[in-house]
C-alpha positions as CSV (number, residue, x, y, z in Angstrom):
1,M,-26.1,-37.2,-70.7
2,A,-25.9,-34.7,-68.0
3,P,-29.1,-32.6,-67.6
4,K,-28.9,-29.3,-68.8
5,R,-28.8,-26.1,-66.4
6,K,-31.5,-23.7,-66.5
7,R,-30.5,-20.4,-67.4
8,A,-30.6,-17.6,-65.0
9,A,-33.4,-15.1,-65.3
10,T,-32.4,-11.8,-66.7
11,L,-33.4,-8.6,-65.2
12,S,-34.9,-6.0,-67.3
13,Q,-33.5,-2.4,-67.4
14,K,-36.5,-1.5,-64.9
15,D,-35.7,-4.5,-62.6
16,A,-32.0,-3.4,-62.7
17,N,-32.8,0.0,-61.0
18,I,-34.6,-1.7,-57.7
19,P,-31.8,-1.7,-55.1
20,V,-30.8,-4.8,-53.6
21,P,-30.5,-5.4,-49.8
22,P,-27.0,-6.1,-48.5
23,A,-26.8,-9.7,-47.6
24,D,-26.7,-10.4,-43.9
25,D,-23.2,-11.3,-42.6
26,N,-24.6,-13.9,-40.3
27,T,-27.0,-15.2,-42.9
28,S,-24.3,-15.4,-45.5
29,Q,-22.0,-17.6,-43.1
30,P,-22.5,-21.1,-42.3
31,A,-24.6,-21.9,-39.2
32,S,-21.3,-23.0,-37.0
33,K,-19.6,-19.9,-37.7
34,R,-22.8,-17.6,-36.8
35,S,-22.8,-19.8,-33.6
36,R,-19.4,-19.1,-32.9
37,S,-19.7,-15.2,-33.6
38,S,-22.8,-14.9,-31.9
39,D,-21.3,-16.6,-28.8
40,I,-18.5,-14.3,-29.0
41,G,-20.6,-11.2,-29.5
42,D,-22.5,-12.3,-26.4
43,A,-19.4,-12.8,-24.3
44,A,-18.0,-9.2,-25.5
45,D,-21.2,-7.8,-24.5
46,D,-21.2,-9.4,-21.3
47,T,-17.7,-8.4,-20.6
48,E,-18.6,-4.7,-21.6
49,A,-21.7,-4.7,-19.5
50,N,-19.6,-6.1,-16.5
51,G,-16.7,-3.4,-16.9
52,R,-19.6,-0.6,-17.2
53,S,-21.2,-2.4,-13.8
54,D,-17.8,-2.3,-12.0
55,W,-17.1,1.2,-13.1
56,A,-20.3,2.5,-11.9
57,D,-20.1,0.7,-8.5
58,D,-16.6,2.4,-8.2
59,V,-17.8,5.6,-8.9
60,E,-20.9,5.5,-6.7
61,D,-18.6,4.2,-4.0
62,R,-16.3,7.1,-4.4
63,L,-19.0,9.3,-4.2
64,E,-20.3,8.0,-1.3
65,H,-17.4,7.0,0.8
66,G,-14.6,9.5,-0.7
67,E,-11.7,8.9,-2.7
68,G,-9.7,7.1,0.0
69,G,-12.8,5.9,1.8
70,E,-12.5,8.5,4.6
71,A,-15.8,10.4,3.8
72,G,-17.4,10.5,7.4
73,T,-14.3,10.3,9.5
74,M,-13.1,13.6,8.9
75,R,-15.2,15.5,11.4
76,M,-14.6,16.7,15.1
77,L,-17.3,17.1,17.7
78,E,-18.8,20.3,18.3
79,P,-17.1,22.4,20.9
80,P,-19.3,23.6,24.0
81,K,-20.5,26.9,24.3
82,A,-18.4,29.7,26.1
83,G,-19.6,30.7,29.5
84,L,-21.0,27.2,30.6
85,V,-18.7,27.2,33.7
86,D,-17.5,30.2,35.6
87,P,-13.8,31.0,36.2
88,V,-12.1,29.2,39.1
89,G,-13.0,31.3,42.2
90,Y,-15.2,33.7,40.5
91,Q,-18.6,34.2,38.9
92,T,-19.8,35.7,35.8
93,N,-22.4,38.4,35.5
94,P,-25.9,37.3,33.7
95,P,-26.0,38.6,30.0
96,P,-27.9,42.0,29.2
97,T,-31.5,41.7,27.5
98,G,-33.2,43.3,24.7
99,R,-30.2,43.9,22.8
100,P,-27.1,41.6,21.3
101,V,-24.6,40.8,23.7
102,R,-21.1,42.2,22.7
103,I,-18.3,39.5,23.3
104,Y,-14.5,40.5,22.8
105,A,-11.6,38.1,22.1
106,D,-8.0,38.8,21.6
107,G,-4.9,37.0,20.5
108,V,-2.0,37.0,18.3
109,F,-3.5,34.5,15.9
110,D,-0.3,33.4,14.2
111,L,-0.8,30.5,11.8
112,F,-4.5,31.2,12.2
113,H,-5.6,27.6,12.8
114,L,-8.6,25.3,14.4
115,G,-7.7,25.9,17.8
116,H,-8.6,29.7,17.1
117,M,-11.6,29.0,15.0
118,R,-13.2,26.8,17.7
119,Q,-12.6,29.3,20.7
120,L,-14.2,32.1,18.5
121,Q,-17.2,29.6,17.7
122,Q,-17.5,28.9,21.2
123,A,-17.9,32.8,21.8
124,K,-20.3,33.3,19.0
125,L,-22.5,30.7,20.3
126,A,-22.5,31.5,24.0
127,F,-25.9,33.2,23.7
128,P,-28.8,33.4,21.0
129,D,-27.8,36.8,20.0
130,V,-23.8,37.9,19.8
131,Y,-21.9,40.4,18.4
132,L,-18.3,39.1,18.2
133,I,-15.3,41.6,18.1
134,V,-11.7,39.9,18.0
135,G,-8.6,42.1,18.8
136,V,-5.4,41.2,16.9
137,T,-2.0,42.3,18.4
138,G,0.5,44.4,16.5
139,D,3.8,43.4,15.3
140,K,5.7,45.9,17.6
141,E,4.1,44.5,20.8
142,T,3.9,40.8,19.5
143,H,7.6,40.6,18.8
144,R,8.6,42.6,21.9
145,R,6.5,40.3,24.3
146,K,6.5,36.9,22.5
147,G,9.5,36.9,19.7
148,L,9.1,36.2,16.1
149,T,5.9,35.4,14.3
150,V,5.7,33.4,11.2
151,L,3.0,35.7,9.4
152,S,2.9,39.7,9.7
153,G,0.3,41.6,11.5
154,K,-1.4,42.3,8.1
155,E,-1.7,38.5,7.4
156,R,-2.9,37.6,10.8
157,A,-5.7,40.1,10.8
158,E,-6.7,39.4,7.2
159,S,-7.0,35.6,8.3
160,V,-9.3,36.5,11.4
161,R,-11.5,38.4,9.1
162,H,-12.1,35.4,6.8
163,C,-13.6,33.4,9.8
164,K,-17.4,33.0,9.8
165,W,-17.8,33.5,13.4
166,V,-16.3,37.0,13.3
167,D,-18.3,40.2,13.2
168,E,-15.6,43.1,13.7
169,V,-11.9,43.1,13.6
170,V,-9.7,45.6,16.0
171,E,-6.2,45.8,14.5
172,D,-3.1,46.6,17.0
173,C,-5.4,45.8,19.9
174,P,-4.2,46.3,23.6
175,W,-1.9,43.3,25.1
176,I,-3.6,44.0,28.4
177,I,-7.2,44.5,27.8
178,A,-8.1,44.8,31.7
179,D,-6.0,48.0,31.8
180,A,-7.6,49.3,28.8
181,T,-10.6,50.9,30.5
182,E,-11.1,53.4,27.5
183,F,-10.9,50.5,25.0
184,L,-13.8,48.7,26.8
185,E,-16.2,51.8,27.0
186,K,-15.3,52.4,23.5
187,H,-16.6,49.3,22.1
188,Q,-19.1,48.7,24.9
189,I,-17.7,45.1,25.7
190,D,-19.8,42.9,28.1
191,Y,-17.6,39.9,28.1
192,V,-14.2,38.9,27.4
193,A,-13.8,35.7,26.2
194,H,-10.6,33.4,26.9
195,D,-9.6,30.0,28.6
196,D,-9.5,29.9,32.3
197,I,-5.7,29.2,32.5
198,P,-3.6,32.1,33.8
199,Y,-1.8,34.0,31.0
200,G,1.0,35.6,32.5
201,A,3.1,38.8,31.5
202,E,5.5,41.4,33.0
203,E,2.5,43.3,34.7
204,G,1.4,40.1,36.7
205,D,0.6,36.3,36.7
206,D,-3.1,36.8,35.2
207,I,-3.7,39.8,33.0
208,Y,-7.4,38.6,32.9
209,A,-7.8,38.7,36.7
210,P,-9.5,42.0,36.8
211,L,-12.3,41.0,34.3
212,K,-12.8,37.7,36.2
213,K,-13.2,39.7,39.6
214,A,-15.7,42.0,37.6
215,G,-17.8,39.1,36.3
216,K,-17.0,39.7,32.8
217,F,-15.2,36.8,31.8
218,L,-16.4,34.2,29.9
219,V,-14.7,30.8,29.9
220,T,-13.7,28.9,26.6
221,Q,-12.2,25.3,26.2
222,R,-8.9,24.9,24.3
223,T,-8.8,22.3,21.8
224,E,-6.3,19.6,22.7
225,G,-3.1,19.1,20.7
226,V,-3.9,22.3,18.5
227,S,-1.8,25.6,18.9
228,T,0.5,27.5,17.3
229,T,3.5,26.2,19.3
230,G,2.5,22.8,18.4
231,I,2.6,23.4,14.8
232,I,6.0,24.9,14.9
233,T,7.3,22.2,16.9
234,K,6.3,19.6,14.1
235,I,7.7,21.6,11.5
236,V,11.1,21.9,13.3
237,R,10.9,18.2,14.5
238,D,10.4,17.0,10.8
239,Y,13.0,20.0,9.5
240,D,15.1,17.8,7.2
241,Q,11.5,16.4,5.4
242,Y,10.2,19.5,5.0
243,I,13.5,21.2,3.6
244,A,13.9,18.4,1.2
245,R,10.1,18.9,-0.2
246,Q,10.7,22.7,-0.6
247,L,14.0,21.9,-2.4
248,K,12.3,19.3,-4.7
249,R,9.4,21.8,-5.6
250,G,12.1,24.3,-6.7
251,T,12.8,26.6,-3.9
252,S,16.6,27.5,-3.7
253,R,18.9,26.9,-0.8
254,Q,19.3,30.7,-0.2
255,E,15.3,31.2,0.2
256,L,15.5,28.4,2.7
257,N,18.5,29.7,4.3
258,V,20.3,26.3,3.7
259,S,23.8,25.7,3.3
260,W,25.4,24.1,0.1
261,L,26.7,21.1,2.1
262,K,23.1,20.6,3.9
263,K,21.4,20.9,0.6
264,N,23.6,18.1,-1.0
265,E,23.6,16.0,2.1
266,L,19.5,15.9,1.8
267,E,19.4,15.0,-2.1
268,V,21.7,12.0,-1.3
269,K,19.0,11.0,1.5
270,R,16.3,11.7,-0.7
271,T,17.8,9.7,-3.6
272,V,18.8,6.8,-1.3
273,A,15.2,6.8,-0.1
274,E,13.6,6.8,-3.6
275,L,15.7,3.7,-4.7
276,R,14.9,1.9,-1.5
277,D,11.3,2.5,-2.0
278,S,11.6,1.5,-5.7
279,I,13.6,-1.7,-4.7
280,R,10.9,-2.3,-1.8
281,T,7.8,-1.9,-4.5
282,N,9.0,-4.1,-7.3
283,W,10.8,-6.8,-5.5
284,T,8.0,-8.9,-4.4
285,T,6.6,-9.0,-8.1
286,T,9.8,-9.5,-9.7
287,G,10.8,-12.2,-7.2
288,Q,7.7,-13.9,-7.6
289,E,8.0,-13.9,-11.3
290,L,11.5,-15.1,-11.2
291,G,10.7,-17.6,-8.6
292,R,7.9,-19.3,-10.8
293,E,10.1,-19.2,-14.1
294,L,13.0,-21.1,-12.3
295,R,10.8,-23.5,-10.9
296,Q,9.3,-24.3,-14.2
297,F,13.1,-24.7,-15.7
298,W,14.3,-26.6,-12.7
299,Q,11.2,-29.1,-13.1
300,G,11.8,-29.4,-16.8
301,S,15.4,-30.3,-16.4
302,R,14.7,-33.3,-14.5
303,P,13.0,-35.9,-16.5
304,A,13.6,-39.0,-14.2
305,S,12.2,-37.0,-11.4
306,P,9.2,-38.5,-9.5
307,A,7.7,-35.1,-8.8
308,R,7.9,-34.5,-12.6
309,Q,6.5,-37.7,-13.6
310,A,3.5,-37.3,-10.9
311,R,3.0,-33.6,-12.1
312,E,2.9,-34.5,-15.9
313,G,0.7,-37.5,-15.0
314,R,-1.7,-35.2,-13.1
315,D,-1.7,-32.5,-15.6
316,S,-2.1,-35.0,-18.5
317,R,-5.1,-36.8,-16.8
318,D,-6.9,-33.5,-16.1
319,S,-6.3,-32.4,-19.8
320,L,-7.9,-35.5,-21.1
321,D,-10.7,-35.4,-18.6
322,A,-11.2,-31.7,-19.7
323,G,-10.9,-33.0,-23.5
324,K,-7.5,-31.0,-24.1
325,A,-4.4,-32.1,-25.3
326,P,-1.6,-32.2,-22.5
327,Q,0.3,-28.9,-22.3
328,S,3.9,-28.4,-22.0
329,P,5.4,-28.2,-18.6
330,L,6.7,-24.6,-19.4
331,T,3.9,-22.4,-19.7
332,S,4.8,-19.0,-18.3
333,P,4.3,-16.4,-20.7
334,T,6.7,-14.4,-19.5
335,A,9.4,-17.0,-19.9
336,L,8.5,-17.4,-23.8
337,A,8.3,-13.7,-24.0
338,H,12.0,-13.4,-23.3
339,L,12.8,-15.7,-26.3
340,T,10.8,-13.8,-28.9
341,H,13.9,-12.7,-30.5
342,L,15.0,-16.2,-31.4
343,D,14.1,-18.6,-34.2
344,I,12.2,-21.1,-31.9
345,P,11.6,-24.2,-33.9
346,K,8.1,-25.4,-34.3
347,S,6.4,-28.7,-34.7
348,S,4.9,-30.1,-38.1
349,N,1.5,-29.3,-37.3
350,G,2.2,-25.4,-36.1
351,A,1.6,-25.8,-32.5
352,Q,4.0,-24.3,-30.0
353,T,4.9,-28.0,-28.6
354,G,8.6,-27.5,-29.5
355,S,8.7,-23.9,-27.6
356,A,8.9,-25.2,-24.2
357,D,11.7,-27.9,-24.8
358,F,13.6,-25.1,-26.8
359,A,13.1,-22.6,-24.0
360,E,14.4,-25.1,-21.3
361,G,17.3,-26.0,-23.2
362,Y,18.2,-22.3,-24.1
363,A,17.9,-21.5,-20.4
364,F,20.0,-24.5,-19.3
365,G,22.7,-23.5,-22.0
366,L,22.7,-20.1,-20.4
367,I,23.1,-21.3,-16.9
368,G,25.9,-23.7,-17.7
369,G,27.6,-20.7,-19.5
370,V,27.5,-18.6,-16.6
371,R,28.7,-21.5,-14.2
372,N,31.8,-21.8,-16.7
373,W,32.4,-18.2,-16.7
374,M,32.3,-18.0,-12.9
375,S,34.5,-21.2,-12.6
376,R,37.0,-19.4,-14.9
377,S,37.0,-16.0,-13.0
378,R,37.5,-18.0,-9.8
379,R,40.5,-19.9,-11.1
380,T,41.9,-16.5,-12.5
381,L,41.5,-15.0,-9.2
382,N,43.1,-17.8,-7.3
383,E,46.1,-18.0,-9.8
384,E,46.6,-14.0,-9.5
385,S,46.4,-14.2,-5.7
386,R,49.0,-17.2,-5.4
387,P,52.4,-16.2,-5.0
388,Q,55.1,-17.7,-7.6
389,S,57.9,-19.9,-6.6
390,P,61.3,-18.2,-6.5
391,D,62.8,-21.1,-8.6
392,S,60.3,-20.9,-10.9
393,G,61.6,-18.5,-13.5
394,D,60.8,-18.4,-17.1
395,T,61.6,-21.9,-17.6
396,S,58.3,-23.1,-16.6
397,P,56.2,-24.7,-19.0
398,A,52.9,-22.6,-20.2
399,R,49.7,-23.4,-18.3
400,S,47.0,-25.2,-20.1
401,P,44.3,-22.7,-21.1
402,I,41.9,-24.7,-19.4
403,G,44.0,-24.1,-16.1
404,E,44.4,-26.3,-13.2
405,P,41.6,-28.8,-12.3
406,S,39.3,-27.8,-9.4
407,R,39.4,-29.2,-6.2
408,G,36.5,-31.8,-5.0
409,R,33.7,-32.6,-7.6
410,K,34.9,-32.0,-11.2
411,R,31.5,-31.1,-12.4
412,S,28.4,-29.5,-11.0
413,S,25.2,-31.3,-11.0
414,M,23.8,-28.4,-13.3
415,A,26.5,-28.7,-15.8
416,S,26.0,-32.3,-15.7
417,L,22.3,-31.8,-16.8
418,V,23.1,-29.5,-19.5
419,D,25.4,-32.2,-21.0
420,R,23.5,-35.3,-20.3
421,P,19.9,-34.2,-19.7
422,G,18.7,-37.7,-19.9
423,E,20.1,-38.9,-16.4
424,K,18.8,-38.3,-13.0
425,A,20.7,-35.7,-11.1
């Protein structure tokens, strides 16, 4: 007789009110499951920690070296101070003492740029205590002498006011400062700062020559490659690109003074360029993926190929050494992903061992169908292009739906492989 089972101890009403802590998920599972879940958790924690570490390193690298790694490379050398050399053939007077040195610099300052700023910096730092006055020419005098400007006089003067080296801006200043004796006296100018290249005008070859003779000229150095003329030259040189950019941003062709024909020409060029860039960007990745899949399909279609046997033997040995089951020759996830809409047969044990064979057969069926379609299309074109015999008439027998037999080999190797996959190509 089987032994009687002991009755479970019953809880009293007082004991029933004692909360029972929930069972730990790890302790309620078998040891093997607990170890596997622990390993998975540790791996997830390690992956998350590595991801946080990589993200932190990337942020730190961007903060130190910039978004594109160009931090620290976007600085020019400091320009020299003005007055380090005398004008050619002249001598500069010594500066006054006991008060700030009043230096004057004039110009058009259209498209106020780096070259202007560095010139004013040289003048401001010429002596320990400098009061820098900058004169900006007016629109009337500028347009008469130099032609059209990009910015108006108000915009040019306001641009100069925002330069940190400037203490005072004089609007509509004299074009030839050497002849404006009253202007020099009013502003108590000690020196006029400019580069030593002779600046010609209708009045003479060098409008600063009288100041050089008087010893009131401070020589500044030009910034090579930076000038208003150079900036305008770059814009005109890349005219089509800038016009296309403005049209893309929504500027009308009327605002840009562009004809309807030019606008459409630029849009066609832009569309072709974008298409070319897109093809160039995606071609490498697409070609590699297609090449990999075709190589896998091709190897799978030649069961008697020595290369296939060697590869399968090597893969089988590697898999057996690693304690794994041999894998199918078709392992591309992308290739199998293209067949997800089909009912792919599986083996009895539920594994995807039949997926590769089905994929290969399906692919070769598609290839054979495409080749047959191309053959039929070629025969149809040949029949349409071949002139009919004058005595053929309507009594000629109807052609076979299959058409004339093709010249040369009747069947291609690919078609033979589709019909007889067991034979060597």
